[in-house]
PAVOLO-95038 format. One record per residue (C-alpha): x, z negated, y negated. Coordinates in steps of 0.5 Angstrom, whole numbers, plus 500, padded with zeros to 3 digits. Layout:
<pts>
{pt {X; Z; Y}}
...
</pts>
This chain:
<pts>
{pt {521; 507; 495}}
{pt {516; 511; 492}}
{pt {509; 510; 496}}
{pt {503; 514; 496}}
{pt {497; 513; 500}}
{pt {491; 516; 501}}
{pt {485; 512; 504}}
{pt {478; 515; 506}}
{pt {472; 511; 505}}
{pt {465; 513; 508}}
{pt {460; 509; 504}}
{pt {453; 508; 507}}
{pt {449; 505; 501}}
{pt {451; 503; 494}}
{pt {458; 500; 492}}
{pt {462; 499; 486}}
{pt {469; 496; 488}}
{pt {474; 496; 493}}
{pt {481; 491; 494}}
{pt {487; 491; 497}}
{pt {493; 487; 498}}
{pt {500; 489; 498}}
{pt {505; 484; 501}}
{pt {512; 482; 497}}
{pt {515; 479; 503}}
{pt {515; 481; 510}}
{pt {512; 476; 515}}
{pt {518; 471; 516}}
{pt {515; 469; 523}}
{pt {517; 476; 526}}
{pt {525; 474; 523}}
{pt {525; 481; 519}}
{pt {532; 479; 517}}
{pt {530; 479; 509}}
{pt {528; 474; 505}}
{pt {528; 477; 498}}
{pt {521; 479; 495}}
{pt {520; 486; 494}}
{pt {519; 488; 487}}
{pt {513; 493; 486}}
{pt {511; 497; 480}}
{pt {508; 503; 477}}
{pt {502; 502; 480}}
{pt {497; 508; 480}}
{pt {490; 509; 483}}
{pt {486; 516; 483}}
{pt {480; 519; 486}}
{pt {478; 526; 487}}
{pt {475; 526; 480}}
{pt {480; 522; 476}}
{pt {486; 517; 475}}
{pt {483; 510; 474}}
{pt {485; 506; 467}}
{pt {490; 500; 469}}
{pt {487; 494; 465}}
{pt {489; 487; 465}}
{pt {486; 482; 470}}
{pt {481; 477; 467}}
{pt {480; 470; 468}}
{pt {475; 464; 467}}
{pt {468; 467; 466}}
{pt {470; 474; 467}}
{pt {466; 477; 473}}
{pt {466; 484; 476}}
{pt {461; 486; 471}}
{pt {466; 486; 466}}
{pt {470; 492; 469}}
{pt {468; 499; 468}}
{pt {468; 504; 473}}
{pt {474; 508; 473}}
{pt {478; 501; 472}}
{pt {483; 498; 476}}
{pt {488; 492; 476}}
{pt {494; 489; 479}}
{pt {494; 481; 480}}
{pt {501; 478; 482}}
{pt {500; 472; 487}}
{pt {505; 468; 490}}
{pt {507; 473; 496}}
{pt {503; 479; 495}}
{pt {499; 483; 490}}
{pt {492; 484; 489}}
{pt {489; 490; 487}}
{pt {482; 491; 485}}
{pt {479; 498; 483}}
{pt {472; 499; 480}}
{pt {467; 506; 481}}
{pt {460; 508; 483}}
{pt {459; 511; 490}}
{pt {452; 512; 494}}
{pt {452; 515; 501}}
{pt {458; 519; 500}}
{pt {465; 519; 502}}
{pt {471; 518; 497}}
{pt {478; 519; 498}}
{pt {482; 514; 493}}
{pt {490; 515; 492}}
{pt {494; 509; 491}}
{pt {501; 510; 489}}
{pt {507; 505; 487}}
{pt {514; 504; 487}}
{pt {518; 499; 491}}
{pt {525; 498; 487}}
{pt {528; 494; 492}}
{pt {525; 497; 499}}
{pt {532; 497; 502}}
{pt {535; 491; 505}}
{pt {543; 492; 506}}
{pt {546; 488; 512}}
{pt {553; 488; 513}}
{pt {552; 493; 519}}
{pt {546; 497; 517}}
{pt {541; 499; 511}}
{pt {534; 497; 513}}
{pt {527; 499; 511}}
{pt {522; 494; 514}}
{pt {515; 496; 511}}
{pt {508; 494; 513}}
{pt {505; 500; 511}}
{pt {498; 498; 514}}
{pt {497; 490; 512}}
{pt {493; 486; 516}}
{pt {488; 484; 511}}
{pt {482; 489; 512}}
{pt {475; 487; 513}}
{pt {474; 494; 517}}
{pt {479; 497; 522}}
{pt {484; 502; 520}}
{pt {484; 509; 524}}
{pt {487; 516; 524}}
{pt {494; 513; 520}}
{pt {500; 518; 519}}
{pt {506; 515; 515}}
{pt {511; 520; 513}}
{pt {518; 518; 510}}
{pt {523; 523; 507}}
{pt {530; 521; 504}}
{pt {533; 524; 498}}
{pt {538; 527; 502}}
{pt {539; 528; 510}}
{pt {542; 522; 514}}
{pt {547; 523; 519}}
{pt {543; 524; 526}}
{pt {547; 518; 529}}
{pt {545; 514; 523}}
{pt {538; 514; 523}}
{pt {533; 510; 528}}
{pt {526; 508; 527}}
{pt {521; 503; 531}}
{pt {513; 502; 530}}
{pt {510; 496; 531}}
{pt {502; 496; 532}}
{pt {497; 499; 536}}
{pt {498; 501; 543}}
{pt {499; 508; 543}}
{pt {502; 509; 536}}
{pt {507; 514; 536}}
{pt {514; 514; 532}}
{pt {518; 520; 532}}
{pt {524; 523; 527}}
{pt {523; 530; 527}}
{pt {529; 532; 522}}
{pt {534; 527; 519}}
{pt {531; 528; 512}}
</pts>
């Protein structure tokens, strides 16, 4: 699964970094039927002016001042990836576009193949709004073999406009 997400940040004041978590396993308390960790690779991060340089996370005495604007890193953790990127923003809006590949996104059960993915995580300091998720398949799926569910805020809408 190739994922591309664009998020608009409205900055009021001076800011220099942002971060995001990506889970490598669905929450087991919701009984997702999947225990295998997701494998995520090919991280890329851009804004309107540039694509950022992926660097290695530094440990020990390193601080955020060690990183330059235009850099980002991905740090694997026990059940998630921690992404952090560095920029300069002052009283402005910026759109950051993150893309990555989930090499094993589909869970194959005996009777169905399932994509169970949390597109908006729960580790945000501010609420997320105006969210659109669009999924497309490489080839059409027969109409009687595709279903979709949405778990989230009341008022959300899920639709299958075409079988692709």
